[in-house]
C-alpha positions as a Markdown table, in Angstrom:
| # | Residue | x | y | z |
|---|---|---|---|---|
| 1 | Met | 0.0 | 0.1 | 0.2 |
| 2 | Ile | 0.8 | 3.3 | -0.6 |
| 3 | Val | 1.1 | 5.7 | 2.3 |
| 4 | Asp | 0.8 | 9.6 | 1.5 |
| 5 | Pro | 3.0 | 11.1 | 2.6 |
| 6 | Arg | 1.3 | 14.0 | 4.3 |
| 7 | Leu | -0.5 | 11.6 | 6.1 |
| 8 | Ser | 0.1 | 12.4 | 10.2 |
| 9 | Ile | -1.5 | 9.5 | 12.5 |
| 10 | Asn | -2.8 | 11.9 | 15.9 |
| 11 | Gln | -1.5 | 9.6 | 19.3 |
| 12 | Ala | -5.2 | 9.8 | 20.3 |
| 13 | Thr | -6.9 | 7.9 | 16.9 |
| 14 | Ile | -4.5 | 5.2 | 18.9 |
| 15 | Lys | -4.9 | 6.4 | 22.3 |
| 16 | His | -4.3 | 3.2 | 24.5 |
| 17 | Ala | -0.6 | 2.5 | 22.2 |
| 18 | Asp | 2.2 | 3.9 | 25.3 |
| 19 | Leu | 4.5 | 6.2 | 23.4 |
| 20 | Ala | 7.0 | 3.9 | 22.3 |
| 21 | Thr | 4.0 | 1.8 | 20.3 |
| 22 | Ala | 2.3 | 4.6 | 18.6 |
| 23 | Leu | 6.5 | 6.0 | 17.4 |
| 24 | Arg | 7.4 | 2.2 | 16.2 |
| 25 | Val | 3.4 | 1.3 | 14.1 |
| 26 | Thr | 3.2 | 4.8 | 13.0 |
| 27 | Ala | 6.5 | 4.4 | 11.0 |
| 28 | Glu | 6.5 | 0.7 | 10.6 |
| 29 | Ala | 3.8 | 1.7 | 8.7 |
| 30 | Gly | 5.3 | 3.7 | 6.9 |
| 31 | Val | 3.3 | 7.0 | 7.7 |
| 32 | Gln | 6.3 | 9.4 | 7.7 |
| 33 | Ala | 4.3 | 11.9 | 11.0 |
| 34 | Ile | 3.1 | 12.1 | 14.1 |
| 35 | Gly | 0.9 | 14.1 | 16.3 |
| 36 | Leu | 1.7 | 13.6 | 19.9 |
| 37 | Trp | -0.4 | 14.3 | 23.0 |
| 38 | Arg | 0.8 | 15.3 | 26.8 |
| 39 | Glu | 0.1 | 12.3 | 28.9 |
| 40 | Pro | 2.3 | 9.6 | 27.3 |
| 41 | Val | 4.6 | 12.9 | 26.6 |
| 42 | Gln | 5.0 | 13.7 | 30.7 |
| 43 | Glu | 4.8 | 9.5 | 31.1 |
| 44 | Val | 8.2 | 9.3 | 30.0 |
| 45 | Gly | 9.6 | 12.9 | 30.5 |
| 46 | Leu | 10.5 | 15.2 | 27.8 |
| 47 | Ala | 13.9 | 14.6 | 27.5 |
| 48 | Thr | 13.2 | 10.9 | 26.8 |
| 49 | Ala | 10.1 | 11.6 | 25.1 |
| 50 | Ala | 12.0 | 13.6 | 22.6 |
| 51 | Ser | 15.1 | 11.6 | 22.0 |
| 52 | Met | 12.4 | 8.5 | 21.2 |
| 53 | Leu | 10.9 | 10.9 | 18.4 |
| 54 | Ala | 14.3 | 11.7 | 16.9 |
| 55 | Asp | 14.7 | 8.3 | 16.6 |
| 56 | Ser | 12.2 | 7.2 | 15.2 |
| 57 | Gly | 12.4 | 9.7 | 12.2 |
| 58 | Leu | 8.9 | 10.7 | 12.1 |
| 59 | Arg | 8.3 | 14.6 | 12.0 |
| 60 | Phe | 5.9 | 16.0 | 14.5 |
| 61 | Thr | 2.6 | 18.0 | 14.0 |
| 62 | Thr | 1.1 | 19.1 | 16.9 |
| 63 | His | 1.1 | 18.9 | 20.3 |
| 64 | Cys | -2.3 | 17.7 | 22.3 |
| 65 | Arg | -3.7 | 19.8 | 23.8 |
| 66 | Ser | -3.8 | 22.2 | 25.8 |
| 67 | Gly | -5.8 | 25.5 | 27.0 |
| 68 | Phe | -8.9 | 25.5 | 29.0 |
| 69 | Phe | -8.7 | 28.2 | 31.0 |
| 70 | Thr | -12.4 | 30.1 | 30.8 |
| 71 | Met | -12.5 | 30.2 | 34.3 |
| 72 | Pro | -12.5 | 33.2 | 36.3 |
| 73 | Glu | -9.4 | 35.0 | 38.0 |
| 74 | Gly | -8.2 | 33.2 | 40.6 |
| 75 | Ala | -5.9 | 30.2 | 41.6 |
| 76 | Ala | -7.3 | 27.7 | 38.5 |
| 77 | Arg | -7.0 | 30.2 | 36.5 |
| 78 | Arg | -3.2 | 31.0 | 37.9 |
| 79 | Ala | -2.4 | 27.0 | 37.2 |
| 80 | Ser | -3.8 | 26.7 | 34.3 |
| 81 | Ile | -1.6 | 29.8 | 32.5 |
| 82 | Asp | 1.4 | 28.2 | 34.0 |
| 83 | Asp | 0.1 | 24.5 | 33.0 |
| 84 | Asn | -0.2 | 25.8 | 29.3 |
| 85 | Arg | 3.5 | 27.8 | 29.4 |
| 86 | Val | 4.6 | 24.7 | 29.9 |
| 87 | Ala | 3.1 | 23.0 | 27.3 |
| 88 | Ile | 4.5 | 25.5 | 24.8 |
| 89 | Glu | 7.9 | 24.4 | 25.8 |
| 90 | Glu | 7.0 | 21.0 | 25.6 |
| 91 | Ala | 6.0 | 22.0 | 22.1 |
| 92 | Ala | 9.0 | 23.2 | 21.0 |
| 93 | Thr | 10.9 | 20.7 | 22.1 |
| 94 | Leu | 9.8 | 18.5 | 20.6 |
| 95 | Ala | 9.2 | 20.3 | 17.3 |
| 96 | Ala | 12.9 | 20.4 | 17.4 |
| 97 | Ala | 13.6 | 16.7 | 17.9 |
| 98 | Gly | 11.6 | 15.6 | 15.0 |
| 99 | Ala | 12.0 | 15.3 | 11.4 |
| 100 | Glu | 13.0 | 17.6 | 9.2 |
| 101 | Gly | 9.3 | 19.7 | 8.3 |
| 102 | Ser | 8.2 | 19.1 | 12.3 |
| 103 | Thr | 5.9 | 22.1 | 12.9 |
| 104 | Ala | 5.7 | 23.4 | 16.6 |
| 105 | Ile | 1.7 | 23.2 | 17.2 |
| 106 | Leu | 0.0 | 23.5 | 20.3 |
| 107 | Val | -3.7 | 22.8 | 20.0 |
| 108 | Leu | -5.7 | 24.4 | 22.1 |
| 109 | Val | -9.0 | 23.7 | 23.6 |
| 110 | Ala | -10.4 | 27.1 | 25.2 |
| 111 | Gly | -12.6 | 25.2 | 27.8 |
| 112 | Gly | -16.0 | 25.3 | 28.9 |
| 113 | Leu | -18.4 | 27.2 | 30.5 |
| 114 | Pro | -17.4 | 27.6 | 34.7 |
| 115 | Glu | -19.3 | 25.8 | 36.9 |
| 116 | Gly | -23.1 | 27.8 | 37.5 |
| 117 | Ser | -22.4 | 29.9 | 34.3 |
| 118 | Cys | -24.8 | 30.5 | 31.0 |
| 119 | Asp | -22.4 | 33.5 | 30.3 |
| 120 | Leu | -20.3 | 32.3 | 27.1 |
| 121 | Val | -19.6 | 35.1 | 25.7 |
| 122 | Gly | -17.5 | 36.6 | 29.0 |
| 123 | Ala | -16.5 | 32.9 | 28.6 |
| 124 | Arg | -14.9 | 33.3 | 25.4 |
| 125 | Glu | -13.1 | 36.7 | 26.0 |
| 126 | Arg | -11.7 | 35.0 | 28.9 |
| 127 | Val | -10.1 | 32.4 | 26.6 |
| 128 | Arg | -8.8 | 35.5 | 24.4 |
| 129 | Asp | -7.7 | 37.4 | 27.6 |
| 130 | Ala | -5.9 | 34.0 | 28.7 |
| 131 | Ile | -4.4 | 33.5 | 25.1 |
| 132 | Gly | -3.1 | 37.3 | 25.3 |
| 133 | Glu | -0.9 | 35.9 | 28.4 |
| 134 | Leu | 0.4 | 32.9 | 26.4 |
| 135 | Ala | 1.1 | 34.3 | 23.1 |
| 136 | Pro | 4.9 | 36.2 | 24.5 |
| 137 | Asp | 6.1 | 32.8 | 25.3 |
| 138 | Ala | 4.9 | 31.5 | 22.2 |
| 139 | Ser | 6.1 | 33.5 | 20.1 |
| 140 | Val | 9.4 | 33.4 | 22.1 |
| 141 | Ala | 9.5 | 29.7 | 21.6 |
| 142 | Gly | 8.4 | 29.7 | 17.9 |
| 143 | Val | 5.7 | 27.5 | 18.7 |
| 144 | Thr | 1.9 | 28.2 | 16.9 |
| 145 | Leu | -1.4 | 28.2 | 19.6 |
| 146 | Ala | -3.6 | 26.7 | 17.3 |
| 147 | Ile | -7.1 | 27.3 | 18.2 |
| 148 | Glu | -9.7 | 24.7 | 17.8 |
| 149 | Pro | -13.2 | 25.3 | 18.0 |
| 150 | Leu | -15.2 | 21.9 | 18.9 |
| 151 | His | -18.7 | 21.0 | 18.1 |
| 152 | Pro | -21.7 | 23.6 | 19.6 |
| 153 | Met | -22.7 | 20.1 | 21.3 |
| 154 | Tyr | -19.8 | 20.6 | 23.8 |
| 155 | Ala | -19.7 | 23.5 | 24.5 |
| 156 | Ser | -21.2 | 24.1 | 27.8 |
| 157 | Asp | -18.2 | 21.4 | 29.3 |
| 158 | Arg | -15.6 | 21.3 | 27.0 |
| 159 | Cys | -14.9 | 24.6 | 24.6 |
| 160 | Val | -17.3 | 27.3 | 24.2 |
| 161 | Val | -15.4 | 28.2 | 20.8 |
| 162 | Ser | -17.9 | 26.4 | 18.4 |
| 163 | Thr | -17.2 | 28.0 | 15.0 |
| 164 | Leu | -14.0 | 28.4 | 13.2 |
| 165 | Gly | -15.5 | 32.0 | 12.8 |
| 166 | Gln | -14.9 | 32.5 | 16.3 |
| 167 | Ala | -11.6 | 31.3 | 16.4 |
| 168 | Leu | -10.4 | 33.7 | 13.5 |
| 169 | Asp | -11.9 | 35.8 | 15.2 |
| 170 | Ile | -9.6 | 35.6 | 18.7 |
| 171 | Ala | -7.0 | 35.1 | 16.8 |
| 172 | Ala | -7.0 | 38.2 | 14.8 |
| 173 | Asp | -5.9 | 39.9 | 18.0 |
| 174 | Phe | -2.6 | 38.2 | 17.6 |
| 175 | Glu | -0.2 | 37.4 | 14.6 |
| 176 | Pro | -0.5 | 35.2 | 12.6 |
| 177 | His | 2.2 | 32.9 | 13.0 |
| 178 | Val | 1.6 | 33.0 | 17.1 |
| 179 | Val | -2.0 | 32.9 | 17.0 |
| 180 | Gly | -3.7 | 31.0 | 13.9 |
| 181 | Ala | -6.5 | 27.9 | 13.9 |
| 182 | Thr | -7.1 | 24.5 | 13.8 |
| 183 | Val | -9.4 | 23.3 | 11.5 |
| 184 | Asp | -10.7 | 19.9 | 12.5 |
| 185 | Thr | -13.5 | 18.5 | 10.2 |
| 186 | Phe | -15.7 | 16.7 | 12.8 |
| 187 | His | -16.0 | 19.8 | 14.3 |
| 188 | Ile | -16.9 | 22.5 | 11.5 |
| 189 | Trp | -18.8 | 19.8 | 9.1 |
| 190 | Trp | -21.9 | 21.4 | 10.1 |
| 191 | Asp | -21.6 | 25.3 | 9.7 |
| 192 | Pro | -23.1 | 26.2 | 7.2 |
| 193 | Asp | -20.4 | 29.8 | 6.7 |
| 194 | Ile | -17.9 | 26.5 | 6.5 |
| 195 | Leu | -16.2 | 27.1 | 3.5 |
| 196 | Ala | -16.4 | 30.9 | 3.6 |
| 197 | Ser | -14.7 | 30.9 | 7.0 |
| 198 | Ile | -11.9 | 28.1 | 5.7 |
| 199 | Ala | -11.0 | 30.6 | 3.4 |
| 200 | Arg | -10.9 | 33.7 | 6.0 |
| 201 | Ala | -8.8 | 31.2 | 7.5 |
| 202 | Gly | -6.2 | 30.8 | 4.5 |
| 203 | Arg | -6.6 | 34.4 | 3.3 |
| 204 | Glu | -5.4 | 35.8 | 7.4 |
| 205 | Gly | -2.8 | 33.0 | 7.2 |
| 206 | Arg | -4.0 | 31.7 | 10.2 |
| 207 | Ile | -4.8 | 27.3 | 9.5 |
| 208 | Ala | -2.0 | 26.0 | 11.7 |
| 209 | Thr | -3.3 | 22.5 | 11.0 |
| 210 | Tyr | -6.0 | 20.4 | 9.6 |
| 211 | Gln | -7.4 | 17.0 | 11.3 |
| 212 | Val | -9.1 | 14.7 | 9.2 |
| 213 | Cys | -11.6 | 12.5 | 11.0 |
| 214 | Asp | -15.7 | 11.0 | 9.9 |
| 215 | Trp | -18.9 | 11.7 | 11.9 |
| 216 | Lys | -21.8 | 8.7 | 11.7 |
| 217 | Thr | -24.6 | 8.2 | 13.9 |
| 218 | Pro | -26.1 | 7.4 | 16.0 |
| 219 | Leu | -24.1 | 8.7 | 18.6 |
| 220 | Pro | -22.5 | 7.0 | 21.7 |
| 221 | Ala | -23.4 | 8.2 | 25.0 |
| 222 | Asp | -19.8 | 9.6 | 25.9 |
| 223 | Val | -20.7 | 11.8 | 22.1 |
| 224 | Leu | -16.5 | 12.8 | 22.2 |
| 225 | Leu | -16.1 | 9.2 | 21.3 |
| 226 | Ser | -17.9 | 9.5 | 18.5 |
| 227 | Arg | -15.8 | 9.1 | 15.8 |
| 228 | His | -15.3 | 7.6 | 13.0 |
| 229 | Tyr | -12.4 | 6.7 | 9.9 |
| 230 | Pro | -12.4 | 8.9 | 6.9 |
| 231 | Gly | -14.6 | 7.4 | 4.5 |
| 232 | Asp | -17.0 | 5.7 | 7.3 |
| 233 | Gly | -19.5 | 8.4 | 8.3 |
| 234 | Val | -21.2 | 11.8 | 5.9 |
| 235 | Ile | -18.7 | 14.5 | 6.4 |
| 236 | Asp | -17.8 | 15.7 | 2.6 |
| 237 | Leu | -13.8 | 14.9 | 3.3 |
| 238 | Ala | -13.6 | 16.2 | -0.4 |
| 239 | Thr | -14.9 | 19.5 | -0.7 |
| 240 | Leu | -13.2 | 20.3 | 3.2 |
| 241 | Thr | -9.9 | 19.1 | 1.6 |
| 242 | Ala | -10.3 | 20.7 | -1.2 |
| 243 | Ala | -11.2 | 24.4 | 0.6 |
| 244 | Val | -8.1 | 24.2 | 2.8 |
| 245 | Glu | -5.8 | 23.7 | 0.0 |
| 246 | Ala | -6.8 | 26.0 | -2.5 |
| 247 | Thr | -5.5 | 28.3 | 0.6 |
| 248 | Gly | -2.5 | 27.0 | 0.2 |
| 249 | Tyr | -2.3 | 25.0 | 2.7 |
| 250 | Asp | 0.7 | 22.5 | 1.5 |
| 251 | Arg | 1.9 | 20.6 | 5.2 |
| 252 | Asp | 1.0 | 17.4 | 7.3 |
| 253 | Ile | -2.5 | 16.3 | 7.7 |
| 254 | Glu | -3.4 | 14.5 | 10.6 |
| 255 | Val | -6.0 | 11.8 | 11.2 |
| 256 | Glu | -7.7 | 11.9 | 14.5 |
| 257 | Ile | -9.7 | 9.2 | 16.0 |
| 258 | Phe | -11.8 | 9.4 | 19.9 |
| 259 | Asn | -14.0 | 5.5 | 19.1 |
| 260 | Glu | -13.1 | 3.2 | 22.1 |
| 261 | Asp | -14.2 | 0.9 | 19.3 |
| 262 | Ile | -10.7 | 1.3 | 17.4 |
| 263 | Trp | -8.4 | 2.2 | 20.3 |
| 264 | Asn | -9.4 | -1.0 | 22.0 |
| 265 | Thr | -8.0 | -2.7 | 18.0 |
| 266 | Glu | -4.1 | -3.4 | 17.4 |
| 267 | Pro | -3.2 | -0.4 | 16.6 |
| 268 | Gly | -0.4 | -1.3 | 13.8 |
| 269 | Gln | -4.1 | -2.3 | 12.2 |
| 270 | Val | -5.3 | 1.3 | 13.6 |
| 271 | Val | -2.8 | 2.6 | 11.6 |
| 272 | Arg | -2.5 | 0.7 | 8.4 |
| 273 | Arg | -6.5 | 1.2 | 8.1 |
| 274 | Thr | -6.7 | 4.8 | 8.6 |
| 275 | Ala | -3.7 | 4.7 | 6.0 |
| 276 | Ala | -6.0 | 3.0 | 4.1 |
| 277 | Thr | -8.8 | 4.9 | 4.4 |
| 278 | Phe | -6.8 | 8.3 | 4.2 |
| 279 | Gly | -6.0 | 7.6 | 0.3 |
| 280 | Ala | -9.0 | 7.1 | -0.2 |
| 281 | Thr | -10.9 | 9.9 | 1.0 |
| 282 | Val | -8.7 | 12.5 | 1.5 |
| 283 | Ser | -5.9 | 11.8 | -1.1 |
| 284 | Pro | -7.6 | 12.5 | -4.1 |
| 285 | Ser | -8.3 | 16.2 | -2.9 |
| 286 | Leu | -4.8 | 17.4 | -2.2 |
| 287 | Ser | -3.2 | 19.4 | -4.8 |
| 288 | Ser | 0.2 | 18.3 | -4.4 |
| 289 | Val | 1.9 | 16.4 | -2.0 |
| 290 | Ala | 4.6 | 18.4 | 0.5 |
| 291 | Asp | 7.9 | 17.1 | -1.6 |
| 292 | Ser | 9.7 | 19.8 | 0.7 |
| 293 | His | 9.5 | 17.2 | 3.3 |
């Protein structure tokens, strides 16, 4: 099987694999890039994780995830800001350890409504304020903070930023190389304004990373675990991918899947199937490969 050189496996897709296994099965499948999660990196320590990544020969595409700073000012918010600074350092270190073409991108999930609050607008403003505190650190470290809008069903408990347009409005206060957006098909496919928002993101230089997976109903009881392999659901991946490509985005594309059945499958098998489904559903819409890698 020919594996698309722009495919990156987001580590969440093989969540139950430890870092060593995730790196090994990704490379063995012929995939050239991986996005890592903070918890497996912290399990082995940042220095060890960076060394393991370097030895794997894989490009590093994103570090997931940080954010969660919608709470009012106080000890919890200070702790969150401090932890985000640690995440910035992690992203910079891992990007430096990855193969040529690695990108220092930290994915930010804003956080949900504080307990007892109904103030979505105020929560979004606290996201803007938090990013304002973190932007100087990210700039010095050479890291792009990638605001990820999540589907509105997560607005109360996980992310008050629900559309790409909202993410771009927050990012507009900062330089594009410091604050951008994550375009994830699972979260934005429903948005009637999404093609215009993708075009805007391209004009403003804000597409930090593009992530793909699919949506299929009925959703499970835990809606967080409702992602599927590309092509197994209803998302028009061809149109969305073509729109992202039209902006000039030519870097790696991650597949990020949260699905208990997939997590319980042997990770090498998951990576191989991911590569096959990506090749069938996403690759045909790519106008070029990242030959610079």
